[in-house]
N, C-alpha and C positions, 0 to 999 in steps of 0.2 A: 292262908294266902299271903305271899310276900308283898310288901308295899312296892309300888312301881316308882322308879326314879325318873325324873324329867329328863328326856333326851334332847340334846341339841339338834336343831334342824340343820341339815347340810345347806351351806350357802348363806345362811342368815347370820348377820353380824350383830353383836350386842351393841346397844346404843351406848354412847360415851357415858361413863360414870359421873363426869363432872356436870352434865346437864341437869338442871333442876327438875325434880319430879313432882307432879301433882297427882295425888291418889284420888280415885273415885271408887267408892265401895258400892256395889250393886247388891241389894238384898234379894233373897229368893222370894218367889211369889208366895202368897199365903198358903196355897195348896202344897208347896214344897216344904213348908215349916211344920207340917204334921205328918207323922209316919203313916204310910198307907196300910200297914199291917195291923199295928196296935192302937193307933190314934193318938199316941203321945207326941208332945212337941219335940221336934228334932233339935240337935245342938249344932252350932257352927264348929266344924272340925278343921277348917282352913279356908284357903281361897285359891281359886284358879287365877293366876296372874298373867297378864299380857301387857307388853309395853308397845307403845306406838308413838312415833315422832309426830309432834303436833306443833302448830305455830299460833301465837297470839297475834291478832291483828294490831295494827298501829295504835298506839295509845295517844289520845288527844288530850291536850292540856292547854291551859291559858298561861301565856308568858306575860307577866306583869313587868313592865319596864318603868322604873322610876328614875327620871333624869334630875340631877341636882340643879337647883336654882340658887344663884348666889347674887348678893348685892352688897355694896359697900355701905355700911351704916353712916360713914362720915361724908360720903359724896353721893347724894341722891341723883345728881345729874348724870351719873354713869349708867343708871338704869339697872335692869336685871339681866344677868347672863345665865343661859341655860346650857347644860351639857348637850353635845350633839347626839342625834339619834344614831344608834348602832346600825351598821349595814344590814340590810335584809336580803335574804336569798331571792325572794320574789317580791316585786313591788306590790303595794296594797291593792291596787285596782286589778292587777293580773291575778293576784291570789283569790280575789272574789270571783273572777271569771272562771278560775280553775276549780273552785269548790265542788261543783257537780262532778267533775272528773275525779277528784280525790275521793268523794263519797261513792262514786260508781265503780271504781276500778276493781274492788273486790267482786262485784257482780259480773264483771266482764271476763273473769277467768274462764267461764264456761265457753268462751269463743273457741277454745281448743288448746290453749297454752297458758301456763301460769304467767308468762311474760306479756299476755294480752293487755292487762290493765296498765302497766307502765308504758307500754308502746302506745296505747290510745292516749294516755296522758301526754306523752311527748308530741304526738301529732296535734292534739288540741292546743298545746302550748305554742307550737309553730303557727297554727292557723290564727290563734288569738293575737299573737305578736304581730303577725302580718296585718290583721285587721286594725290594730292600734296604730300601725305605721301608715295606714291608708293605702296599702299595696293591693291592687286588684288580685283576687285569688286565682283567676284564670291565667293572668300574666305570670304570677309567681310559680304556680305549679307547672304551667306549660313550659317554663324555662328550666326549672330544677329537675323535674321528674324524668324526662327522657334520657339524660346522661347520668343519672344517679348510680346505676349499676356499675359503671366504669370509673366513677369518681374516686380518687384516692382518699382513704379514710383520714389520712393525715391533714387533708385540706377541707374536711367536712364543715368547719366553721365558716368557710366562705359561702356556704349555702343557707345560712340562717337569714331570716327576713331582713334584719338590720344591716348585715353586711351586703346582702344581695341588692338592697335599695341604694346603698352608698355608692 
């Protein structure tokens, strides 16, 4: 009996060769490792291989920032100078308020779209910013939402809570 060659499936594209690959080898069950006819142990003769595009969730890490402190050894009255803090994307208080959103966004994909998590995060960010600026939610949403569909995307920054309140 001739060996079968793998056929390409019509319409399926190969995954890019430059993507890193992680192999997972799945062993046969114990019952499959014994010949059903003679009872001898079977030998591995190859693998059935399938590739699937996968994604690794965001990696969390701790960024340690060490700011240089300097002082003049000759002039004590000058005191200690410390390097300025680098700019942060999100202020510390807002980052703490957003933590449940960041941790939950993977679980919100089931809402019906892979974009659900980031969209929920954007909405919560707006609501939290509004709360910090002490803008009543009903006033803000009542003003912004009715005209949102016709609002030009080039001017969307005008609808952020900080700009809206100003």
